[in-house]
N, C-alpha and C positions, 0 to 999 in steps of 0.2 A: 326248643325245650330236647335234648338231646335222643337218639334212637332205639338206645340202651334202655332210658326210662319211657321215652316212649313205647315201646313193646311191651313192656311191664304193667304199665296202665292200659292197654290192648287187653292182651291177656284178663285181665282183673274186670273191665269193661267200664274203666273210666274215663269216660269218654269227655265229659264234661273239664277233669284234668288236662287230659291232651293239650283242652281249645284255652288249657287257665281259666279257668270257669267256676263258680260253686254251683251246685245243682240246683240254689235258688237264684239266679242268675236272672236279672228280666228280661224280656223276649226282647229288646233293643240290646243290649247287652252281649247277648245271646248272635244275635241278629250279625250283627258287628264284628265277636269274636268270630263267626264261622267265614267270613266274606274274607277279612286279614288272616288269618290262616291258608284258605283258598288261595289267595294272590301271593303271600310268602313262603308257600311251599311249591308255587306253579313255574313247571322246568323253564316257560319262554318266560317267564319277568326274572328267574333270577337260574342263571344254568347249572349253578354248582351243588343239587340241592340232591340229596338222598333221595332217588327214587322209593325206596322203599318207605319213608319220613314222609312224604309227600302220600303215600297212598293210604298210610295209617291216616295221616292226618285228614285227608278228604273221606275218611268212613267214618273217623270222631262227627266232623261238623255234619255231613249225609242224617247221620243216627242223633243228635242233638236238633237239630234240624223238626226232624220226624216229630220228636220227644213232646219238644214246645216253642215251635210253629206253627206247623200242621196243624196241628187242632183248633188255634187261634185263628187259623184262615190269614195268616200271614206270610205263610210262603208253599211256595210248590201247585198251584194251582194251577196255574199254564201247564204243567208236566202232567195232567189226567186229563186235557184233550185231545 
């Protein structure tokens, strides 16, 4: 997703859209989309990534993870220890 469109989605709180998901996506799709987004925008994996785009994408992945995966116990349990 282009930076300008990503900024608009961020401002409107459309985190699922940034990751290419619908709000009703199953947990497995959410987990895969978050992982894929983080890898695609990681500067060590893809050196020509816009850092602002990477930050917004990671923020979207964090928020969607907290909304969908943590309540199901599928992600993040190791962070609380």
